[in-house]
Backbone as CSV, one residue per row, in Angstrom:
resi,resn,N_x,N_y,N_z,CA_x,CA_y,CA_z,C_x,C_y,C_z
1,MET,0.917,-1.014,0.105,-0.287,-0.132,-0.280,0.955,1.044,0.127
2,ARG,0.484,2.237,-0.881,1.559,3.367,-1.396,0.848,4.308,-0.027
3,ARG,2.113,5.361,0.944,1.487,6.168,1.490,1.308,7.393,1.223
4,ARG,0.488,8.210,1.299,0.428,9.705,0.590,1.353,10.702,1.706
5,ARG,1.582,11.558,0.823,2.396,11.978,1.488,1.831,13.667,1.335
6,SER,1.695,14.312,2.446,0.997,15.617,2.523,1.934,16.646,1.818
7,ILE,1.269,17.487,1.336,2.076,18.416,0.577,2.301,19.781,1.340
8,PHE,1.474,19.654,2.904,1.603,20.863,3.673,2.918,20.789,4.706
9,ARG,2.662,19.319,4.997,3.805,18.798,6.028,5.243,18.291,5.599
10,THR,6.674,18.649,6.283,7.353,18.011,5.645,7.708,16.590,6.204
11,ASP,7.229,16.324,7.311,7.026,15.114,8.189,5.764,14.548,8.127
12,PRO,5.387,13.393,7.235,4.040,12.766,6.970,3.503,12.042,8.825
13,ASN,4.581,12.122,8.974,4.604,11.134,10.494,3.905,12.559,11.504
14,ALA,4.221,13.357,11.518,3.971,14.652,11.922,2.415,14.563,12.713
15,SER,1.892,15.360,14.290,1.040,15.602,14.310,0.260,16.430,13.685
16,PRO,-0.991,16.111,13.350,-2.107,17.118,12.047,-2.205,18.587,13.342
17,LEU,-2.016,18.860,14.565,-2.599,20.246,15.124,-1.746,21.012,14.803
18,ILE,-1.946,22.281,14.648,-0.939,23.561,14.347,-0.541,24.030,15.987
19,ASN,0.793,24.573,15.897,0.824,25.168,16.868,0.588,26.419,17.358
20,THR,-0.181,26.882,18.271,-1.275,27.599,18.032,0.283,28.648,19.246
21,THR,0.919,28.394,19.648,1.817,29.454,20.603,2.744,30.622,20.029
22,PRO,2.632,30.648,18.595,3.345,31.610,18.121,2.587,32.913,17.599
23,LEU,0.764,32.110,17.582,-0.057,32.989,16.925,-0.086,33.795,18.796
24,ILE,-0.645,33.264,19.514,-0.937,33.719,20.889,0.049,34.696,21.300
25,ASP,1.024,34.378,21.324,2.158,35.384,20.983,2.255,36.997,20.351
26,VAL,1.926,36.675,19.197,1.963,37.563,18.235,0.266,38.514,18.556
27,MET,-0.394,38.077,19.231,-1.972,38.482,19.745,-1.809,39.283,20.884
28,LEU,-0.941,39.062,21.815,-0.402,39.546,22.914,0.447,40.709,22.638
29,VAL,1.088,40.905,21.811,2.111,41.594,21.259,1.403,42.902,21.133
30,MET,0.109,42.382,20.017,-0.607,43.589,19.485,-1.782,44.228,20.867
31,LEU,-2.020,43.267,21.393,-2.933,43.762,22.721,-2.493,45.161,23.147
32,VAL,-1.229,44.262,23.413,-0.296,45.537,24.358,0.271,46.802,23.472
33,MET,-0.048,46.623,22.862,0.458,47.802,21.147,-0.537,48.861,21.654
34,PHE,-2.050,48.179,21.292,-3.354,48.832,21.380,-3.510,49.534,22.335
35,ILE,-3.253,48.759,23.655,-2.953,49.178,25.003,-2.240,50.643,25.119
36,ILE,-0.911,50.636,24.570,-0.191,52.128,25.193,-0.622,52.564,24.054
37,THR,-1.113,52.408,22.706,-1.748,53.631,21.826,-2.892,54.724,22.015
38,ILE,-3.578,54.088,23.179,-4.773,54.274,23.010,-4.423,55.662,24.033
39,PRO,-5.658,56.797,23.807,-5.118,57.858,24.403,-5.621,57.942,25.633
40,PRO,-5.194,58.698,26.936,-6.107,58.682,27.918,-6.957,59.242,27.674
41,PRO,-7.959,59.419,28.708,-9.534,60.461,28.406,-9.040,61.531,29.154
42,THR,-9.500,62.650,28.562,-9.236,64.037,28.596,-11.169,64.406,28.928
43,HIS,-11.634,64.010,28.813,-12.904,64.437,29.271,-13.313,64.670,30.428
44,SER,-13.714,66.210,31.000,-14.133,66.058,32.027,-15.334,66.953,32.427
45,VAL,-16.127,67.002,33.131,-17.331,67.608,33.708,-17.172,68.384,35.106
46,ASP,-17.306,69.544,34.684,-16.975,70.541,36.148,-18.600,71.061,36.731
47,VAL,-18.159,70.978,38.059,-19.678,70.830,38.582,-18.927,71.678,40.017
48,THR,-20.201,72.447,39.691,-20.230,73.659,41.052,-21.098,73.465,41.846
49,LEU,-20.189,73.260,43.468,-20.868,73.098,44.453,-21.480,73.925,45.037
50,PRO,-22.545,73.548,45.968,-22.635,74.880,46.160,-22.430,75.482,47.484
51,GLY,-21.881,76.648,47.620,-21.492,76.870,48.939,-21.632,78.828,49.095
52,VAL,-20.673,79.228,49.878,-21.163,80.223,50.037,-20.416,81.410,48.713
53,ASP,-21.761,81.971,48.323,-21.558,82.656,47.083,-21.043,84.228,47.505
54,ALA,-19.866,84.315,46.857,-19.342,85.965,46.761,-19.722,86.780,45.983
55,GLY,-20.525,86.564,45.493,-21.362,87.712,44.768,-20.681,87.583,43.440
56,PRO,-20.946,88.308,41.975,-20.462,88.292,40.860,-19.468,88.975,41.046
57,ALA,-18.211,89.097,40.071,-16.973,90.402,40.186,-17.194,91.074,39.051
58,GLU,-16.554,92.200,39.220,-16.779,93.546,38.471,-16.314,93.115,37.294
59,VAL,-17.400,93.377,36.518,-16.639,94.008,35.007,-16.296,95.059,34.396
60,ARG,-15.231,95.299,34.043,-15.083,96.530,33.379,-14.662,96.827,32.082
61,GLU,-14.003,98.266,31.858,-13.683,98.173,30.264,-12.530,97.122,30.099
62,GLU,-11.535,97.151,30.906,-10.430,96.192,30.569,-10.412,95.324,31.603
63,ASN,-10.521,93.916,31.462,-10.827,92.756,32.445,-9.341,92.282,32.406
64,ARG,-8.682,91.801,33.249,-7.203,91.139,33.424,-7.588,89.471,34.110
65,ILE,-7.332,88.692,33.504,-7.800,87.009,33.350,-6.468,86.710,33.348
66,THR,-6.319,85.803,34.722,-4.747,84.965,35.195,-4.868,83.640,35.421
67,ILE,-4.114,82.913,35.463,-4.207,81.583,35.622,-2.871,81.441,36.338
68,ASP,-2.940,80.841,37.327,-1.116,80.605,38.094,-0.847,79.503,37.605
69,THR,-0.247,78.794,37.886,0.595,77.454,38.443,-0.349,76.619,39.216
70,ALA,-1.475,77.026,40.226,-2.215,75.914,40.683,-3.305,75.989,40.118
71,ASP,-3.788,76.418,38.866,-4.663,76.310,38.021,-5.914,76.903,38.361
72,VAL,-5.439,78.259,39.070,-6.636,78.920,39.894,-6.525,80.168,38.773
73,ILE,-8.135,80.415,38.004,-8.203,81.488,37.069,-8.646,82.397,37.990
74,ARG,-8.222,83.865,37.758,-8.626,85.174,38.273,-9.260,85.752,37.604
75,TRP,-10.308,86.689,37.612,-10.713,87.610,37.128,-10.548,89.124,37.788
76,ASN,-9.987,90.024,37.268,-9.252,91.050,37.902,-8.730,91.042,39.298
77,GLY,-7.997,89.581,39.647,-7.452,89.388,41.209,-8.396,88.590,41.709
78,GLU,-9.846,88.530,41.400,-10.330,87.819,41.898,-10.426,86.335,41.654
79,ALA,-10.458,85.254,42.342,-10.819,83.955,41.865,-11.805,83.219,41.571
80,ILE,-12.131,82.661,40.594,-13.249,81.960,40.011,-13.002,80.584,39.000
81,ASP,-14.714,80.345,39.092,-14.174,78.853,38.535,-14.600,79.218,36.783
82,LEU,-14.564,78.026,35.764,-14.873,78.187,34.684,-16.035,78.578,34.372
83,ALA,-17.379,78.270,34.934,-18.567,78.519,34.886,-18.853,80.102,35.103
84,GLN,-17.812,80.241,36.248,-17.849,81.756,36.433,-17.600,82.688,35.393
85,LEU,-16.303,82.325,34.713,-15.573,83.295,33.850,-16.713,83.013,32.773
86,GLY,-17.189,81.853,32.175,-18.073,81.827,31.042,-19.194,82.792,31.342
87,GLU,-20.063,83.290,32.418,-21.260,84.644,33.086,-20.053,85.453,32.941
88,LEU,-19.351,85.814,33.359,-18.304,87.415,33.473,-17.929,87.630,31.901
89,VAL,-17.494,86.863,31.038,-17.376,86.777,29.717,-18.345,87.140,28.569
90,LYS,-19.740,86.246,29.433,-20.805,87.128,28.374,-21.518,88.161,28.780
91,VAL,-21.325,88.650,30.174,-21.929,90.123,30.479,-21.002,91.205,29.915
92,ALA,-19.624,91.019,29.990,-18.450,91.667,29.281,-18.520,92.009,27.812
93,SER,-18.984,90.825,27.089,-19.322,91.126,25.945,-20.714,91.611,25.357
94,GLY,-21.361,91.360,26.210,-22.930,91.862,26.191,-22.722,92.964,25.874
95,GLN,-22.220,94.400,26.496,-22.447,95.682,26.475,-22.411,96.059,25.094
96,ARG,-22.460,97.738,25.089,-22.352,97.979,23.957,-21.110,98.080,23.339
97,ASP,-20.286,98.556,24.078,-18.839,98.547,23.795,-18.355,97.464,24.301
98,PRO,-17.923,96.222,23.731,-17.244,95.062,24.426,-16.072,95.596,25.416
99,ALA,-15.829,94.865,26.157,-14.697,95.127,27.431,-13.854,94.289,26.678
100,THR,-12.626,94.654,26.860,-11.173,94.175,26.149,-11.009,92.920,27.570
101,LEU,-10.760,91.786,26.833,-10.003,90.837,28.323,-8.806,90.472,27.803
102,LYS,-7.668,90.929,28.445,-6.561,90.415,28.967,-6.131,89.442,29.196
103,PHE,-5.492,88.467,28.595,-5.673,86.652,28.741,-4.016,87.032,29.293
104,GLU,-3.180,86.636,30.573,-2.173,86.419,30.911,-2.132,85.073,31.936
105,PRO,-1.852,83.960,31.375,-1.472,82.673,32.037,0.002,82.533,32.389
106,GLU,0.301,82.447,33.327,1.901,82.375,33.928,2.535,81.332,33.088
107,ALA,3.674,81.234,32.937,4.480,80.492,31.731,4.421,79.241,32.612
108,ARG,4.408,78.681,33.338,3.920,77.182,34.098,2.880,76.999,34.058
109,ALA,2.138,77.780,33.481,0.567,77.613,34.165,0.050,76.324,33.130
110,ARG,-0.590,74.810,33.258,-0.943,73.480,32.745,-1.718,74.317,31.432
111,TYR,-0.902,73.423,30.429,-1.783,73.924,28.871,-3.207,73.661,28.996
112,LEU,-3.641,72.807,29.844,-5.073,71.986,29.864,-5.927,73.330,30.065
113,ARG,-5.647,73.719,31.281,-6.350,74.617,31.674,-6.205,75.529,31.360
114,VAL,-5.183,76.193,30.399,-5.784,77.386,29.470,-6.523,77.183,28.556
115,ASP,-6.253,76.185,27.959,-7.127,75.642,26.552,-8.275,75.859,27.152
116,GLN,-8.731,75.296,28.679,-10.600,75.179,28.542,-10.644,76.993,28.982
117,ALA,-10.069,77.658,29.376,-9.980,78.821,29.827,-10.566,79.550,28.152
118,ILE,-9.681,79.241,27.307,-10.021,80.221,26.259,-10.709,79.606,25.361
119,GLY,-11.346,78.534,26.051,-12.642,77.935,25.197,-13.836,78.595,25.691
120,GLU,-13.878,78.610,26.639,-14.861,78.762,27.683,-15.120,80.510,27.189
121,ILE,-13.475,81.640,27.102,-14.345,82.804,26.631,-14.373,82.811,25.335
122,ARG,-14.371,81.711,24.362,-14.920,82.135,22.993,-16.428,81.310,23.009
123,ARG,-16.887,80.584,23.663,-18.077,79.638,23.700,-18.797,81.174,24.341
124,ASN,-18.552,81.529,25.089,-19.499,82.766,25.693,-19.107,84.184,24.291
125,GLY,-18.708,84.448,23.748,-18.573,85.686,22.684,-17.694,86.541,22.928
126,GLY,-16.960,85.694,23.630,-15.552,87.050,24.012,-14.564,87.235,22.891
127,SER,-14.248,88.101,22.338,-13.918,88.313,20.743,-12.744,89.407,21.326
128,ALA,-12.628,90.201,22.137,-11.905,91.238,22.278,-10.721,90.786,23.277
129,ILE,-10.038,89.549,23.218,-9.103,88.930,23.876,-7.205,89.778,23.447
130,ALA,-6.664,90.350,24.342,-5.300,90.835,23.963,-4.313,89.764,25.179
131,PHE,-3.202,90.036,24.782,-2.200,88.845,25.255,-1.054,89.766,25.783
132,PRO,-1.455,90.365,26.820,0.061,91.796,26.950,0.881,90.730,27.839
133,GLY,2.140,91.155,27.439,3.301,90.462,28.049,3.482,89.406,27.481
134,ILE,3.254,88.979,26.320,3.533,88.039,25.641,5.496,87.954,25.170
135,GLU,5.863,89.167,25.346,7.220,88.845,24.940,8.419,88.671,26.074
136,ARG,7.555,88.301,27.298,8.073,87.712,28.584,8.718,86.382,28.158
137,TYR,7.629,85.388,27.240,7.774,84.154,27.207,8.736,84.137,26.390
138,ALA,9.399,84.870,25.562,10.000,84.296,24.084,11.233,83.483,24.717
139,ALA,11.637,83.156,25.942,12.673,82.419,26.405,11.869,80.971,26.533
140,THR,10.775,80.825,26.889,10.303,79.625,27.067,9.601,78.385,25.472
141,ILE,10.032,79.566,24.730,9.191,79.073,23.427,10.054,78.239,22.746
């Protein structure tokens, strides 16, 4: 009786089972690569908790908005949160002659907080934004 040879196996007496260890290794490496390349979640929801309300800050013709390295936003020197910033910008931009907003974040302020503040200003109609003193950051760029 003539023995049939397989065209797929070099050894006709070898086991017909496929070695899946290399396949599993490749899949694990790919899984690790996908986990590493997934960006971290950046979505956040700001919640204003009830507390003692200091009242609305004063809106002037020129308003100074600063952000320090501790992520504290200040409107003319008074600490506020993002929701209050939006309301103050809305009031400032709703005037007949829109108030100028001087935006002065510290050089080491977190980019995320600065970006949130600029987004809040833009969403609430802040169009007259000035960046005074930007030349002092020339060394950090």
